[in-house]
N, C-alpha and C positions, 0 to 999 in steps of 0.2 A: 504494500500500500504506500503510495507516495505521500510526501509531506503535505501537499495541498489537499489531498483527499482526507487525511487525518484532521486537518484544520476545519474542513467543511463538515465532517462528521461531528467534531467537537462543537462547532457552532450550532448545528442542528440539535444535538443533544441538549445544549444549554437552552436553546429556544423552547424546546419541548418541556424541559424542566420548569422554565419560567411560566409557560402557559398552564401547565398542570397545577403549579403552585397558585397561580391567580385564580383558576377555576375553583380549587379547593378552598381558597380564602373566601371567595364570594359565596359559595354554597354554605360554608361553615357559618359565615355571618348571617345569611338568611335563615338558617336553621336556628341559630341562637335567638334572633329576633322573633321568629315564629314561636319559639318555646317561651322566651322570657319577656317578649315585648321590646319595643325600642327603648334605648336608654333615655331616662327622663331626668332633666336637671330642673330643680325647683327654681322659681323666681328668686328666692332668697339666696340659693347657691350662686346663681348667675350674677346677682347684684353684688354679693360679697366678693366674688372673683374680680368683677370690674372695679369695685372699690379698692381692692388691694393692688391690682395692676396699674390702675389709672390714678391712684391716690385721690379718690373723690372725697369731697367734704361730706358731712352728715346730710346736709340739704340735698346735695347731688345724689347721694345714695338713696335717699327717700324718693326723689324724682325718678331715678333709674328703676327702682323697685316698682313704682306705679306704672311706668311705661312698659316694662317687661310683662307685668301681670296683665295689663290691658291687652297687649298684643298676643300674649300666649292664649288668652281666652278666645280671641278672634281666630287664631290659627286652629285651635281645637274645634271651633264651630265649623270652619271650612273643611277640616279633615273629616269631621263626622258626616258632613253632607256628601263628600266625594267617596268615602269608603265603600258604600254599597255598590256604586258603579264600578269601582276597581275590583271589588270582590266578584261581581258578575262577569267581568272580563276574564279574571283568573279562572273562574269555573268554566267558562266557554272554552278557554284554551285547554284546560284539563280534559274536557269532554272530547275536543278534537284530537288531542294526543291519544286518549284512550281508544278512539275508533281505529287507529292505525296499529295498535299493539296486539300481540297474541294474548290468549288468556293468561299465560304465565307472566308475561310482561305487565298486564293489567293488574294482576295481584300485587306484584312488586311496586308498581307505580302508586297503587292505592295506599300502600304503607309509607311511601316516601313523599307524597304530595305536600307541598308547603302551603300553608294557609296565611292569608293576610291578617286575619284576626286570630291570635292565639287563643286556645281554649284555656280559660282560667279554672283553677281548682273549684269544683262544685258546679261549674257551668255545664249546661248540656252540650253534647257534641253536635256539630253542624251536620246537616243531612249529607250522607255519603262520606263523612269523615271517618277515617279509621280510628278506633279507640286506642288510647295509649296504655 
């Protein structure tokens, strides 16, 4: 094997390793979010962090806290209204994927499907969702 072929092979192996790592990272992140929900920082934590980093006065901290709280409530309302549409799209995509799978693949897919809204302890399972 020539030196140039070895370099090409090494570059391809490195690229494949990078791509596999990226895919695993994204899938792992999505699984974590599906199980635990997205990380949530309270308005108090955000205001405290900004106060520390920016050396805010007490008056500025209070104003920042009010601004963060107000906008966080608006963002939560926007998210709540868009979540059903996103969930419907995910369900349609899952249904399309299931149609092209073999019965064995469908069984595996049903166990690994990610949900937009994680099931909380004591909450009923979504229709068609596999039990944990």
